[in-house]
C-alpha positions as CSV (number, residue, x, y, z in Angstrom):
1,X,93.1,111.5,61.3
2,X,95.1,113.4,64.3
3,X,98.9,114.6,63.3
4,X,101.9,113.1,65.2
5,X,102.4,116.4,66.7
6,X,98.6,116.2,68.0
7,X,98.9,112.9,69.1
8,X,102.1,113.8,71.2
9,X,100.4,116.7,72.6
10,X,97.5,114.7,73.7
11,X,99.5,111.9,75.2
12,X,101.6,114.5,77.4
13,X,98.5,114.7,79.5
14,X,97.6,112.3,82.4
15,X,95.2,109.5,81.7
16,X,91.6,110.7,82.5
17,X,92.0,114.0,80.8
18,X,93.1,111.7,77.6
19,X,90.3,109.6,77.8
20,X,88.1,112.4,78.3
21,X,89.2,114.2,75.2
22,X,88.7,111.3,73.0
23,X,85.6,110.3,74.3
24,X,84.2,113.5,73.7
25,X,85.5,113.7,70.2
26,X,84.2,109.9,69.8
27,X,80.7,111.2,70.3
28,X,80.9,113.7,67.2
29,X,83.3,111.5,65.1
30,X,84.1,108.0,65.9
31,X,87.6,107.4,66.7
32,X,88.8,104.9,64.2
33,X,90.7,101.8,64.5
34,X,93.5,103.1,62.7
35,X,93.7,106.2,64.6
36,X,93.8,104.2,68.1
37,X,96.5,102.1,66.6
38,X,98.5,105.3,65.7
39,X,97.8,106.6,69.1
40,X,99.0,103.4,70.8
41,X,102.5,103.7,68.5
42,X,103.0,107.0,69.7
43,X,102.3,106.2,73.5
44,X,104.7,103.1,73.3
45,X,107.3,105.1,71.9
46,X,107.3,107.8,74.7
47,X,105.6,107.0,78.1
48,X,104.4,103.6,77.6
49,X,101.9,103.6,80.1
50,X,100.2,100.5,80.7
51,X,96.8,102.3,81.5
52,X,96.4,103.8,78.1
53,X,98.2,101.0,76.3
54,X,95.4,98.4,77.5
55,X,92.8,101.0,77.0
56,X,93.7,101.5,73.6
57,X,94.2,97.8,72.8
58,X,90.9,97.2,74.1
59,X,89.4,99.5,71.8
60,X,91.1,98.0,68.9
61,X,90.1,94.6,69.7
62,X,86.3,95.7,69.8
63,X,86.6,97.9,66.9
64,X,85.4,101.1,69.0
65,X,86.9,103.2,71.7
66,X,86.2,101.8,75.1
67,X,83.9,104.0,77.4
68,X,86.3,104.8,80.5
69,X,83.2,104.6,82.7
70,X,83.0,100.9,82.0
71,X,86.5,100.2,81.2
72,X,88.3,97.9,83.8
73,X,92.1,98.5,84.1
74,X,94.7,96.1,85.4
75,X,94.0,96.7,89.1
76,X,90.1,96.7,88.7
77,X,90.5,93.3,86.8
78,X,92.7,91.8,89.4
79,X,90.2,93.5,92.3
80,X,87.4,91.4,90.3
81,X,89.5,88.0,90.5
82,X,90.5,88.5,94.0
83,X,86.9,88.9,95.1
84,X,85.9,85.8,92.8
85,X,88.7,83.5,94.7
86,X,87.4,84.6,98.1
87,X,83.4,84.2,97.2
88,X,84.3,80.9,95.9
89,X,86.4,79.6,98.8
90,X,83.8,80.8,101.1
91,X,81.2,78.9,99.3
92,X,83.5,75.7,99.1
93,X,83.2,76.0,95.2
94,X,86.7,74.3,95.0
95,X,87.0,74.2,91.0
96,X,85.9,77.6,90.5
97,X,88.0,78.9,93.2
98,X,91.3,77.1,91.8
99,X,90.2,78.6,88.3
100,X,89.8,82.0,89.6
101,X,93.2,81.7,91.8
102,X,94.7,80.7,88.4
103,X,93.6,83.7,86.5
104,X,94.6,85.9,89.6
105,X,98.2,84.2,89.7
106,X,98.6,84.9,85.7
107,X,97.6,88.6,86.3
108,X,100.4,89.0,89.4
109,X,101.9,86.5,91.4
110,X,102.0,89.5,94.4
111,X,98.5,90.3,94.1
112,X,97.3,86.5,94.4
113,X,99.6,85.8,97.5
114,X,98.5,89.0,99.2
115,X,95.0,88.2,99.0
116,X,95.6,84.6,100.1
117,X,97.1,86.1,103.2
118,X,93.5,87.9,103.9
119,X,91.4,85.2,102.8
120,X,93.0,82.3,105.1
121,X,92.5,84.2,108.5
122,X,89.1,85.8,107.5
123,X,87.3,82.7,106.2
124,X,89.5,79.7,107.4
125,X,91.1,80.7,110.8
126,X,91.6,77.2,111.6
127,X,93.8,76.8,108.7
128,X,96.1,79.7,109.7
129,X,98.9,77.3,110.2
130,X,99.0,77.1,106.4
131,X,100.3,80.4,106.0
132,X,103.9,78.7,107.1
133,X,103.9,78.1,103.6
134,X,103.0,81.3,102.0
135,X,106.1,83.3,101.0
136,X,107.1,85.4,98.1
137,X,109.1,82.9,96.3
138,X,106.3,80.1,96.6
139,X,105.3,78.4,93.1
140,X,102.0,78.2,91.5
141,X,101.4,74.7,92.3
142,X,102.1,75.4,96.0
143,X,99.7,78.6,95.9
144,X,96.8,76.4,94.5
145,X,97.6,73.7,96.9
146,X,96.5,75.9,99.7
147,X,93.6,77.4,98.0
148,X,92.4,73.8,97.4
149,X,93.0,73.1,101.1
150,X,91.0,76.4,102.1
151,X,88.3,75.6,99.8
152,X,87.4,72.2,100.7
153,X,88.0,72.7,104.5
154,X,86.0,73.9,107.2
155,X,84.9,77.5,107.1
156,X,85.9,79.7,110.1
157,X,85.0,83.2,110.7
158,X,85.4,83.3,114.3
159,X,88.1,86.3,114.3
160,X,85.7,88.6,112.3
161,X,83.3,89.8,115.2
162,X,86.1,90.7,117.2
163,X,87.7,92.5,114.3
164,X,84.7,94.3,113.1
165,X,84.2,95.3,116.7
166,X,87.6,96.8,117.4
167,X,87.6,98.7,113.9
168,X,84.4,100.4,115.3
169,X,85.4,101.1,118.7
170,X,86.3,104.8,118.8
171,X,88.2,104.4,122.4
172,X,91.1,102.8,120.4
173,X,92.2,106.3,119.3
174,X,93.2,107.2,122.7
175,X,94.5,103.8,124.0
176,X,98.0,103.9,125.2
177,X,99.3,100.5,124.6
178,X,100.8,98.6,127.4
179,X,103.5,96.3,126.5
180,X,103.8,94.6,129.8
181,X,100.1,93.8,129.8
182,X,100.8,91.8,126.5
183,X,103.3,90.0,127.7
184,X,101.5,88.9,130.7
185,X,98.0,87.9,129.3
186,X,99.7,86.8,125.6
187,X,98.7,83.3,126.3
188,X,95.8,83.5,128.1
189,X,92.7,83.2,125.3
190,X,90.2,84.8,127.7
191,X,92.3,87.8,127.3
192,X,92.3,87.6,123.5
193,X,90.1,91.0,123.2
194,X,92.4,93.0,125.6
195,X,95.7,91.9,124.0
196,X,94.6,92.4,120.6
197,X,93.6,96.0,121.2
198,X,97.0,96.9,122.6
199,X,98.9,95.0,119.8
200,X,96.8,96.6,117.3
201,X,97.6,100.1,118.8
202,X,101.2,99.4,118.4
203,X,100.8,98.5,114.8
204,X,98.8,101.9,114.1
205,X,101.8,103.5,115.8
206,X,103.9,101.5,113.3
207,X,105.8,99.8,116.2
208,X,105.9,96.7,114.1
209,X,109.0,95.6,115.0
210,X,108.1,95.9,118.8
211,X,105.0,93.8,118.0
212,X,107.1,91.1,116.2
213,X,109.7,91.5,119.2
214,X,107.0,90.7,121.7
215,X,105.3,87.6,119.8
216,X,107.4,84.5,119.3
217,X,109.1,84.0,116.2
218,X,107.2,82.4,113.7
219,X,106.8,82.8,110.0
220,X,103.1,82.5,110.3
221,X,103.2,85.7,112.6
222,X,105.8,87.5,110.3
223,X,103.4,87.1,107.7
224,X,100.5,88.2,109.1
225,X,102.2,91.4,110.8
226,X,103.9,92.0,107.4
227,X,100.4,91.8,105.8
228,X,99.1,94.5,108.3
229,X,101.9,96.7,107.8
230,X,101.8,96.5,104.1
231,X,98.3,98.1,104.2
232,X,94.5,97.0,103.7
233,X,91.6,98.6,102.1
234,X,89.2,97.7,104.7
235,X,89.7,98.7,108.4
236,X,88.5,95.5,109.7
237,X,91.1,93.3,107.6
238,X,93.7,95.3,109.4
239,X,92.6,94.3,113.1
240,X,92.0,90.8,111.7
241,X,95.1,90.3,111.1
242,X,96.3,91.1,114.5
243,X,93.8,88.9,116.0
244,X,94.8,86.1,114.0
245,X,98.7,86.5,114.5
246,X,97.7,86.3,118.3
247,X,95.5,83.3,118.1
248,X,98.1,81.3,116.4
249,X,100.7,82.0,119.1
250,X,98.0,80.9,121.3
251,X,97.9,77.6,119.4
252,X,94.3,78.3,118.5
253,X,93.9,76.5,115.1
254,X,94.0,73.2,113.6
255,X,97.9,72.4,113.1
256,X,97.1,69.1,111.4
257,X,95.9,70.9,108.0
258,X,98.5,70.5,105.2
259,X,98.8,72.0,101.6
260,X,97.3,69.7,98.8
261,X,99.1,68.7,95.7
262,X,98.0,70.6,92.6
263,X,99.0,70.2,89.0
264,X,98.3,74.0,87.6
265,X,98.3,73.0,83.8
266,X,95.0,71.0,84.8
267,X,93.0,74.1,85.8
268,X,91.7,76.3,83.1
269,X,91.8,79.7,84.1
270,X,88.4,81.6,84.4
271,X,87.5,84.6,82.2
272,X,86.1,87.5,83.8
273,X,82.5,86.9,82.0
274,X,82.7,83.5,83.6
275,X,82.3,85.0,87.0
276,X,79.3,84.6,88.8
277,X,77.3,88.2,90.0
278,X,78.0,87.5,93.6
279,X,81.6,88.0,92.9
280,X,81.4,91.4,91.6
281,X,79.9,92.9,94.6
282,X,81.2,96.6,96.1
283,X,84.6,95.6,96.4
284,X,85.2,95.4,92.7
285,X,84.6,98.3,90.3
286,X,81.7,96.9,88.6
287,X,79.7,96.3,92.1
288,X,80.8,99.9,92.9
289,X,78.9,101.3,89.7
290,X,75.7,99.0,90.3
291,X,75.8,100.4,94.0
292,X,75.9,104.0,93.1
293,X,73.0,103.4,90.7
294,X,70.9,101.6,93.4
295,X,71.6,104.4,95.8
296,X,70.4,106.7,93.5
297,X,67.2,105.2,93.1
298,X,66.9,104.9,96.9
299,X,68.3,107.9,98.4
300,X,66.6,106.9,101.6
301,X,69.0,104.1,102.4
302,X,72.1,104.5,104.2
303,X,75.0,103.2,102.1
304,X,76.8,101.7,105.4
305,X,73.5,99.7,106.1
306,X,73.4,98.4,102.3
307,X,77.1,97.1,102.4
308,X,76.6,95.7,105.6
309,X,73.6,93.9,104.5
310,X,75.0,92.8,101.5
311,X,77.9,91.3,102.6
312,X,76.7,89.6,105.4
313,X,73.7,88.0,103.5
314,X,75.5,87.6,100.3
315,X,78.9,88.1,99.8
316,X,80.2,86.7,103.0
317,X,77.9,83.5,102.6
318,X,79.4,80.4,103.8
319,X,78.8,76.9,102.5
320,X,80.2,73.2,103.3
321,X,81.6,72.6,106.6
322,X,81.0,75.8,108.9
323,X,82.6,76.0,112.2
324,X,82.2,79.8,113.0
325,X,79.2,80.1,115.5
326,X,80.1,83.6,116.0
327,X,79.4,84.5,112.4
328,X,75.8,83.2,112.7
329,X,75.0,85.4,115.5
330,X,75.9,88.7,113.7
331,X,73.1,91.1,112.6
332,X,72.2,89.8,109.4
333,X,69.3,92.4,108.4
334,X,67.9,89.8,106.4
335,X,64.4,91.5,105.6
336,X,66.1,94.5,104.2
337,X,68.3,92.4,102.1
338,X,65.6,90.4,100.9
339,X,63.7,93.2,99.7
340,X,66.5,94.6,97.5
341,X,68.5,91.7,96.8
342,X,67.3,90.8,93.3
343,X,67.2,94.4,92.2
344,X,70.8,94.6,93.2
345,X,71.6,91.5,91.4
346,X,70.0,92.7,88.4
347,X,72.2,95.9,88.3
348,X,75.1,93.7,88.8
349,X,74.2,91.6,85.8
350,X,73.5,94.7,84.0
351,X,76.7,96.1,84.8
352,X,78.6,93.0,83.8
353,X,77.1,93.5,80.3
354,X,78.1,97.2,80.3
355,X,81.5,96.7,81.2
356,X,81.7,93.8,78.3
357,X,83.7,91.5,80.2
358,X,83.8,89.2,77.3
359,X,86.1,91.4,75.6
360,X,89.0,91.2,78.2
361,X,90.1,87.7,77.2
362,X,93.3,88.5,75.6
363,X,94.2,90.9,78.5
364,X,93.9,88.8,81.2
């Protein structure tokens, strides 16, 4: 048993060295539940870091120290539910989308609302007007009402091809934004690619207030440009938000769509171990481990090609009423994906077991 002084000395380090030290020690002499409980008490009395508290708490719950390589911290767990909400919405699996959305909301209202601001323009652009009802003070019932409409409604990824093309356009770096050009052609739908490039470049230069000044005042526009300003993980999400804002200004969406009525207590939140394998792709910590193992077995395969084929053929799969013919025309690399799809699925399933997702119920 470590002495109190040894515990304090260990816990004065950052989280990775603490986990490394205890994991190495665990290989020779298992760290007991009593030791983890004592370390947890010392941590709570001092730095009280969520990452350490939850890691030790999970170990106490399992009766053994959790392997840091296969451990999901708060942000990783939230990432799994963000991915699940989006995958279920794309496939029009309304019940699962609502259950995953409720799990995400319980983990963090801000994370849930932030993801919704991406899902609507990416997967259901025709419903972009619903973002008028999305704000930081919205209730869970309001949030779930929008999730329900988007899951049940038409799937519309018509902004995505242009967003991807803009993200990959190397000439954007040298573009000098022309404010007058934007004002002149803003309402001309045929000029969308040109206008979007200039507006996006203004956003890249952090001239968001100038952008909001050029576009008609609207809660939807403010939401989309504000989400872009807040930052996104994937480059095409940043361009997508700008494109969606311009299309909204042009009236290019279904203005008749309204939030549904939903009673949150009637929806049972999903657990991590209930998620389908396709929810846990390379956008999640679980899928990224599976991806690394796959690429280590197939060193001749380019990771970018893998991700593109994985996304277009599986993660981005749409079901139900699909409006976007542009999405269907994207390069699918289907033969490549079909050659490796089952292997990747099995790796993801293996990692789901390795991460022991059934152990996280009390932490969610």
